C-alpha positions as CSV (number, residue, x, y, z in Angstrom):
1,M,109.0,-56.1,-17.9
2,L,107.5,-55.0,-21.2
3,R,108.9,-56.9,-24.2
4,I,110.1,-54.7,-27.1
5,I,109.5,-56.6,-30.3
6,R,110.7,-55.4,-33.8
7,R,107.7,-55.2,-36.2
8,P,107.8,-55.3,-40.0
9,Q,106.9,-52.0,-41.7
10,I,103.1,-51.8,-41.9
11,T,101.4,-49.0,-43.7
12,V,98.1,-49.2,-41.9
13,P,98.3,-49.5,-38.1
14,L,96.7,-52.6,-36.7
15,G,95.5,-53.0,-33.1
16,F,94.5,-56.3,-31.4
17,N,91.6,-56.6,-29.0
18,I,91.6,-59.3,-26.4
19,I,89.0,-60.1,-23.7
20,G,89.9,-62.8,-21.2
21,S,89.8,-64.4,-17.8
22,K,91.9,-67.0,-16.1
23,Q,93.8,-69.0,-18.8
24,R,96.5,-71.6,-18.9
25,P,99.8,-69.6,-18.8
26,R,101.5,-71.5,-21.6
27,L,98.6,-71.0,-24.0
28,L,98.2,-67.3,-23.0
29,S,101.9,-66.7,-23.6
30,A,101.7,-68.4,-27.0
31,M,98.7,-66.2,-28.0
32,F,100.5,-63.0,-27.1
33,A,103.7,-64.0,-28.7
34,S,101.9,-65.0,-31.9
35,I,100.4,-61.5,-32.5
36,A,103.1,-59.2,-31.0
37,P,105.2,-58.8,-34.1
38,I,102.4,-57.2,-36.1
39,A,100.5,-55.4,-33.3
40,D,100.8,-51.6,-33.2
41,Q,98.5,-51.7,-30.2
42,I,97.3,-54.4,-27.9
43,V,94.2,-53.8,-25.7
44,V,93.3,-56.4,-23.0
45,I,90.1,-56.4,-21.1
46,A,90.2,-58.8,-18.2
47,D,87.4,-59.8,-15.9
48,E,87.5,-60.3,-12.1
49,K,88.5,-64.0,-12.5
50,A,91.8,-63.1,-14.2
51,D,94.6,-64.1,-11.8
52,A,98.1,-62.7,-11.2
53,A,99.6,-65.0,-13.8
54,F,97.2,-63.6,-16.4
55,F,98.2,-60.0,-15.6
56,G,101.9,-60.9,-15.4
57,I,101.9,-62.3,-18.9
58,A,99.7,-59.6,-20.4
59,Y,102.0,-56.8,-19.0
60,Q,104.9,-58.4,-20.8
61,Y,103.3,-57.4,-24.1
62,T,101.2,-54.3,-23.4
63,T,100.6,-51.6,-20.8
64,E,97.0,-51.3,-21.9
65,V,95.4,-54.0,-19.6
66,Y,92.1,-53.0,-18.1
67,Q,90.0,-54.9,-15.5
68,H,86.2,-54.8,-15.5
69,K,83.4,-56.6,-13.8
70,W,81.9,-59.3,-16.0
71,K,78.4,-58.3,-17.1
72,N,77.5,-61.6,-18.8
73,D,77.8,-59.8,-22.1
74,F,80.6,-60.5,-24.5
75,A,79.6,-57.7,-26.8
76,Y,80.0,-55.2,-24.0
77,A,83.5,-56.4,-23.2
78,R,84.6,-56.3,-26.8
79,N,83.1,-52.8,-27.3
80,L,85.0,-51.7,-24.2
81,A,88.3,-52.9,-25.8
82,L,87.3,-51.3,-29.1
83,S,86.6,-48.0,-27.4
84,K,90.2,-47.9,-26.2
85,T,91.7,-48.8,-29.6
86,R,93.4,-46.0,-31.6
87,T,94.6,-47.8,-34.7
88,A,93.0,-47.5,-38.1
89,Y,92.3,-51.3,-38.2
90,V,91.3,-53.7,-35.5
91,A,91.8,-57.5,-35.1
92,W,90.6,-59.7,-32.3
93,I,91.9,-62.9,-30.9
94,D,90.9,-64.9,-27.8
95,T,93.1,-66.2,-25.1
96,D,92.7,-69.9,-26.2
97,E,93.8,-69.1,-29.7
98,V,97.2,-68.9,-31.5
99,M,98.2,-67.3,-34.8
100,R,100.7,-69.2,-36.9
101,P,103.9,-67.4,-38.0
102,S,103.0,-67.7,-41.7
103,V,99.5,-66.2,-41.0
104,M,101.1,-63.4,-39.0
105,G,103.3,-62.5,-41.9
106,R,100.4,-62.5,-44.4
107,I,98.3,-60.3,-42.2
108,G,101.2,-57.9,-42.1
109,N,101.3,-57.9,-45.9
110,L,97.5,-57.4,-46.0
111,M,97.8,-54.3,-43.8
112,T,100.0,-52.6,-46.5
113,R,96.8,-52.2,-48.5
114,P,93.6,-53.3,-46.7
115,D,91.3,-51.3,-49.1
116,G,88.9,-50.3,-46.3
117,K,87.4,-53.8,-46.2
118,A,86.8,-56.2,-43.3
119,Y,88.3,-59.7,-43.6
120,Y,87.1,-63.2,-42.6
121,V,89.7,-65.5,-41.1
122,W,89.0,-69.2,-40.5
123,Q,88.9,-70.3,-36.9
124,V,90.2,-73.9,-36.8
125,S,89.3,-75.9,-33.7
126,P,90.7,-79.4,-33.1
127,T,88.4,-81.6,-31.1
128,A,89.0,-84.4,-28.6
129,D,87.9,-87.0,-31.2
130,G,90.4,-85.9,-33.8
131,R,88.2,-83.8,-36.0
132,E,88.7,-80.1,-37.0
133,I,85.9,-77.6,-37.0
134,Y,86.3,-74.7,-39.4
135,V,84.3,-71.5,-38.8
136,P,84.8,-68.2,-40.9
137,Q,84.7,-65.1,-38.7
138,V,85.2,-61.4,-39.3
139,R,88.5,-60.9,-37.5
140,I,90.0,-57.8,-39.1
141,F,88.0,-54.6,-39.7
142,P,88.3,-50.8,-40.0
143,N,88.1,-48.9,-36.7
144,V,85.5,-46.3,-37.8
145,P,82.6,-44.7,-36.0
146,G,79.4,-46.8,-35.9
147,V,81.2,-50.1,-36.0
148,Q,80.4,-52.1,-32.8
149,W,79.8,-55.5,-31.4
150,E,76.2,-56.7,-30.9
151,I,74.4,-59.5,-29.2
152,P,75.7,-60.5,-25.7
153,I,76.5,-64.1,-26.6
154,H,78.0,-65.3,-29.9
155,E,78.6,-61.6,-30.5
156,Q,78.7,-60.2,-34.0
157,V,80.4,-57.2,-35.6
158,L,79.1,-57.9,-39.1
159,P,75.7,-56.1,-38.8
160,S,77.3,-52.8,-37.9
161,L,79.9,-53.2,-40.7
162,A,77.0,-53.7,-43.1
163,R,75.2,-50.6,-41.9
164,Q,78.4,-48.6,-42.5
165,G,78.7,-50.0,-46.0
166,I,82.0,-51.8,-45.3
167,A,82.6,-54.6,-47.7
168,T,83.8,-58.0,-46.4
169,Q,86.2,-60.4,-48.1
170,L,86.9,-64.1,-47.3
171,T,90.5,-65.1,-46.9
172,D,92.2,-68.5,-46.5
173,L,94.0,-67.2,-43.3
174,R,93.5,-69.3,-40.2
175,I,93.7,-69.0,-36.4
176,D,94.1,-72.2,-34.3
177,H,91.6,-72.4,-31.5
178,F,92.1,-74.8,-28.6
179,G,88.8,-74.3,-26.8
180,Y,87.2,-77.5,-28.1
181,A,90.0,-79.9,-27.3
182,D,89.0,-80.6,-23.7
183,P,85.4,-81.9,-23.1
184,A,85.5,-80.5,-19.6
185,E,86.2,-77.0,-21.0
186,I,83.3,-77.3,-23.4
187,R,80.9,-78.2,-20.6
188,A,82.1,-75.3,-18.6
189,K,81.6,-72.9,-21.5
190,N,78.1,-74.3,-22.1
191,R,77.2,-73.8,-18.5
192,R,78.5,-70.2,-18.7
193,N,76.7,-69.5,-21.9
194,M,73.3,-70.9,-21.1
195,P,72.0,-68.2,-18.8
196,I,73.1,-65.5,-21.3
197,L,71.3,-67.3,-24.1
198,I,68.1,-67.7,-22.0
199,R,68.1,-64.0,-21.1
200,Q,68.7,-62.9,-24.7
201,L,65.8,-65.1,-25.9
202,R,63.4,-63.7,-23.2
203,Q,64.3,-60.2,-24.2
204,H,64.3,-60.9,-28.0
205,P,62.2,-64.0,-28.7
206,E,62.3,-63.1,-32.5
207,D,66.1,-63.5,-32.5
208,A,66.5,-66.6,-34.7
209,F,70.3,-66.5,-34.4
210,T,70.2,-66.7,-30.6
211,R,67.5,-69.3,-30.7
212,Q,69.6,-71.5,-33.0
213,N,72.6,-71.2,-30.6
214,Y,70.3,-72.0,-27.6
215,E,69.0,-75.1,-29.2
216,R,72.5,-76.3,-30.0
217,A,73.5,-75.7,-26.4
218,V,70.5,-77.6,-25.1
219,A,71.3,-80.5,-27.5
220,Y,74.9,-80.5,-26.3
221,Q,73.8,-80.6,-22.6
222,K,71.5,-83.6,-23.3
223,G,74.3,-85.5,-25.1
224,A,77.1,-84.6,-22.8
């Protein structure tokens, strides 16, 4: 049954894009619940590994759940979600992330006057050894022609925003990411990412960004 959630008045409609696969039900539910109050549209792209529990939870929050065959390309999946998004602004969140209520409210306030900018949000990842990793990411941006995701792994939307002349602004907003809390999950992600990194480097040996991520992945494998 689709949940009807009362949203605060937001001047500029905001849609959320989610790409995902099989995920822990409790974490998946927490993710959806954390964004639903400010989401004017939720688009979910699920790969063939998504199970019945995934679809059951997703359909509680949106009817726009689409399944596609995984192409070893995160940018492709994100662009597929973007292509189905009708709102003036887009945000993205992953299935192992949760937005705090205070942040949700502040994003709602931001959407009353976003000024045509794209906004950085801090991804905060607790680790198994008690540290926290902070990474600024463009999470909220205008849904305009020419804006798209690029690079199949560690995908980026910033280059296309720059080409469209869209300014960016750093915020102190944060999203909690739980993908680094379990060493076994990190190893699994590293195994998944490595073939994509190798393929991208073979096709684009000049790509310094991908080379850096490949070297980090290799170093992690050696130390794991």
